[in-house]
N, C-alpha and C positions, 0 to 999 in steps of 0.2 A: 504494500500500500504506500503510495507516494504522496507527499505533501504537495498541494498546488501552490503554496506560497512559501517563501523562505522564512523560517522562524529563527529568532535569536535565542540561543540557549547558553546559559551561564553554567560552565562546568567548574565545580569547586572540589579541589583535592590537594592536600599538602604534599602528596607524593608525585614528583614530576613525571615518572613513568605512567602512573595511572591517569594523570591529567592529559597527557598526550594520547594515550590509548583510547580513553573515553571520548576525547575530542574527535579523533579520527573516525571512530565508530559512528558518530553523528554527522560529521562533515560530509561523509560520502553520500548522505541523503540530501545534500544541498543546504543544510542549515548553516547559519552564521554562528560561529562559536566564539564566545568570550570565555576567558579563564580567570580563576582566582585561586591562590594557593593557601588561603587561610579564611577563617570565618570573618575576620575583620575586613579583609580585602573583598570578600563576597558582599558584605553589607555596604561597603563603600561603592562597589560597582553597581549594585542595585539602586543606590541613591542617585548615582550619576545618570543611569539610563536603565529603565525597566526592561528586563528580558521577557521573552514569552514563556520560558520554562527554566527551572533551575535543577541541575543534577548535582546533588550535594553529598559529599563524603560525611560520615558521622564522626569518626575519630580523627580529630585535628587538635594540635596544641592551641592554647588560648581559648577562643570561643569555639566550642565543638558544633557539629552539625545539628544536634538537638536544639541548642540555644539559638542558632541562626534561624532555623525553621520556626521556632517559637516567636522570635522577634518579627519575622516576616509576616506570619499569620496574625499577629496581634495588631499590626499596622494596617489601617483601612486602605492605604495607598498601595500596599504590596500583598494584601491578604489573598487576592484572587490568582496570584501567580502559582501555577502548579509546581510542586516540589517532588522530585524523585530522590529519595535518600538511598545512598549506596553504602553498604557496610560489610566489614569483615566479621562483625559480631554475628554469631549464628544462633544465639539463644532467642527463644520466643519473646521473652521479656523486652529485649532490645528492639525487636521488630515492632512490638506493640507500642513501645515508647516512641518510636519514630512516627507511627501513625497517630499517636496521641498528640504529638506536636502540631499536627495538621498536615503532614506530608500526605500526598495522594497515593504514593507508591513507596515500597521499600524493597530494594533489590540486594541480593547477596553477592559479594565478591567471591570468586572472579565472575564478572558480569558476562552473561551470554549475549552476544551481539544481536541475534534475532529477537530475543526477548526485550532487550533494551530498546531497539528500534520500534518494535510493536507497541510497547507501553508508552513511549514518548509520542508516537504518532496518535495513539488513542487520546492521550491527554491534550495534545495540540488541537485535535478535532473538537474535543469537548469544551475547551477553554478559550480557544482563539477564533 
């Protein structure tokens, strides 16, 4: 399923390899990719220009992904941006915590390319 318009996706991960890998997985679909390597940088990027969707790592130093999602969803200006959390945490409690912050999806690392693309496309269709 292809997008008819280019979406802007903010990919947030403190690991450079993961940042590049996730960006490439989405760029091949024609999306415009912006990146941030910390929770603080993600919030600053969103404040500068709203993305259509955020792919957000959970475990980061400083402000973690749970807190970034909480702040975004608590702000009326950013609350409707779909958030896909990506985590290496495999326990159910962590996944539920991600959903409780307001994230629309929680994916486990390593991310399956087809699943990522499908979930992102579904969210973009629904929210954009």
